[in-house]
N, C-alpha and C positions, 0 to 999 in steps of 0.2 A: 476601814480601808479608804473611804472618801476623805477622812481627815488627813491621810498621808499623801493624797494627791496634791501636786503643786499647781498653783494658779498660773494662768498664762502670763499674767503680769510679772510673775517671778522669773520667767525665762528671759535671759539677757537679750537685748535688742540685736546684738551681733548674730545670734542664731537665726533670727527672722531674716536678717539681711543675707546671711549665707544661703538659706533655703530659697529666697527670692532670686538670688543670683544664679543658683543651680538650675532653677526652673527656667529662667530666661535663657541660660546657656543651652539647655536641652531643646527648647523650642527653636532657638536660632540654628542649632545644628541640624534639626530635622528639616527646617525650611531650606537650608543651604544644600542638604543632601538631595532633596527632591524625592520624587516617587521612585521606587525600585524599578530597575530596568531588566528586561529579559536578556540573557546571554546565550544565544543559540550555540555558540562555540564551546559552551561548557560541557556539552555531551562528549564524554571521553572516548578514547579508542577502546574496543573490547579487549579483554585479556586473551592470551593464547588459549587454544583448545585444550592443551595439556594442563594448564593451570585450572581452567574451569572444570575439567574432569576430576581433578584432585579436590576442588572445593565442593563438588557435587556429592562427595562421599558415597559414590556408587549409585547415585540416582540422577543421572544426567537429564532424564525426561522431566523430573520435577524442577531442576534448576532452569531448564529451558523455559518453562512456563513462568517461573518467578521473574526471569529476565525480561520476558515479553510484557508482563504487567509493569515492570519498572520502566521499560522503554516507552510504553504507551502512556504512562503517567508522567513522563519527563517534562512534557510541555506545561504541566501545572506544578509550579514551585511556590513556596510560601510568598504570597503577595504579588505574584507575577504570573503571566500566561504567555507562552511562546506559541505562535502559530506554527502548524506543521511545516508550512512552506519556508519558514525561517530556520529550520533545523539544518545541521550539516548532513546532507544526504549521503555523503561518502561514508560517514560514520554510522548513519542509520542503516545503510546497506550492510556494513560490516557486522553490526549487531545482529541483524536478521539472519545473515549467513551463518554466524556462529551458533545461533539457536538451532538452525537446521542441522548443523554438524553435531550438536549435542543430541538431537532427537530427529532423525530423518523423517519419521512418521508424523511429526508435528506440523499441522497445516496452517496454523494461525500466522506465522511469519509471512507466508505467501499471500494469505488473505489480507494482512495489513499492508503489504507492498502494493497489491493491486487495487484494493478498495478503500484504503485509508490514506497512505502516503502517496499513492498514485493518482489521487483525485484532486491534488492541489492545483492552483492556477499558475504553475510554473512549468513550461514545456520541457526545459532541461531536466528538471527533477522528475517529471513524469516519465521521460525517456529512460532515466536511470532505473526507476522502479520497474518499468516494462522490461528493460533489458535484464534486470535481475531475475524476474519471473521466468523469462525465456531461457536464461542460462541454467536455471535449476530444474526446468521442466523435464529434460531428458533423463534426469537421475531417477525419476519415478513417474512416468507419464500416466499410469493408471490412477494415481491419487492426486496428481497435480494438474490435470487437464483443465479443470474449471477456472484456475487462475490464469492460464494462458488464454483461454477463451475470453476472459474479461480483459486481458491485455490487448487482444485484437480489437475489442470495443474501444478501449482508450486510444489506441493508435488511430482508429478510424474516425471516432466522433470527437475526441478531445484534442488530439494532435492534428487531426485532419491530414494524415499522412497515409494515403491509400497504399502506396508501395510497401511501406513498413507493415501495415495491417495485413497485406497479402503474404509477406514473408512469414509473419507469425502464424497466419492461418494455414499456410502450407506446412509449417513445422508441426502444427497440430495434426494435420491430415496424414502426414508421413511418419507419425510416431511409431516406434517398434511395437509397443503394446496397444495397438489400435483397437483391438477387440474390446478393451475395457472403456473405450471412449465412445460416448453416444454418437449416433450418426449425425445429428444436427451440428455437433461441434466439429466433426471431421469434414462437414460440408461447408464450413464457413468461407473457405477460399472461393467457392463458386459464387456466393452472394457478394463477396468483396469485388470480384471481377465484374459482376453485374453493375455494382455501384460505380466502378471505374469506367463504365461504358464499353467494356469488353464483352458485349452481348454474345457474339458468336462463340467465343471461348467458353463462356459460362454455359451456353446451350449444349455444346459438345460434351463438356464434363458432366453436366447434369444428365444428359441422355445416356452417357456411358455408365454412370452410376446406377441408373434404373435398369439398364440391360445386364449389368453384372450380377444382379440377384442379391447384392449385399443388403439391400433394404427389403425387409420382409414384413414389417408392420403395415397392415392395409391402410391405416390412416396416414402414415408417413408417406407411403407410395402415392396415395391420392394427392396429398399436398404437393409433393415434388412433381407429380404429373401435371398439376395445374400450373406450377411455376414454369415447367418446360413448355407448356402450351403458350403461356404468356411471352416467353422469350422467343419462341418461334414466330409468333405474330409480330413482335417488335422487329425481328430480323427481316421478315417479309416486308414490313412497312418501310424500313430503311432502304431496302433494295428497290422498292417501288419509287421512292423519292429520287 
């Protein structure tokens, strides 16, 4: 077999010239093209619910989870990485909403909205995610209260919008299925009022809550009683001044 191999000297020089030119052309094209760039706008609009139900083949819950994995991995594409804040949040919201329509019991879209996409350093996009969570909360308060509670946190500490945080906290407190929501979550509006400087209002609400008998856990009653005593002392000090 070695006797049948041709020596390099037998290869026409034009072949070497062609290979060198091809290599130079490839290198030049790669340098001219530059590094790949991320395109946030590449996130498409989600298909209609009817189309997705057909595609799911009778298993919409499974498809909802597949779509969540796809969306969460969209920021990592071959050779590029897209920051969450650079995504088109109108489309992100549309995809998250479609997943909830496929499987209303699926909690991850709301978790992603409040704890993943809602934690970016863009106030407008944070507000969109908080509004999305608030809009979907009333559909199933018993299972979605924790995401609205975190939305209160975002509004208060990230957006520093106490009025918005108070509206969200009151939505949580006034939920129809309030029995399934822990007391600490339903009491968030009281502590938001305290942070807003509405000490008198917070004191009245906290005192009314303790008198109502809704709080039965001894440790929770002790904690709230301590907070009430602190608020009463602050009110007395303000009046004394």
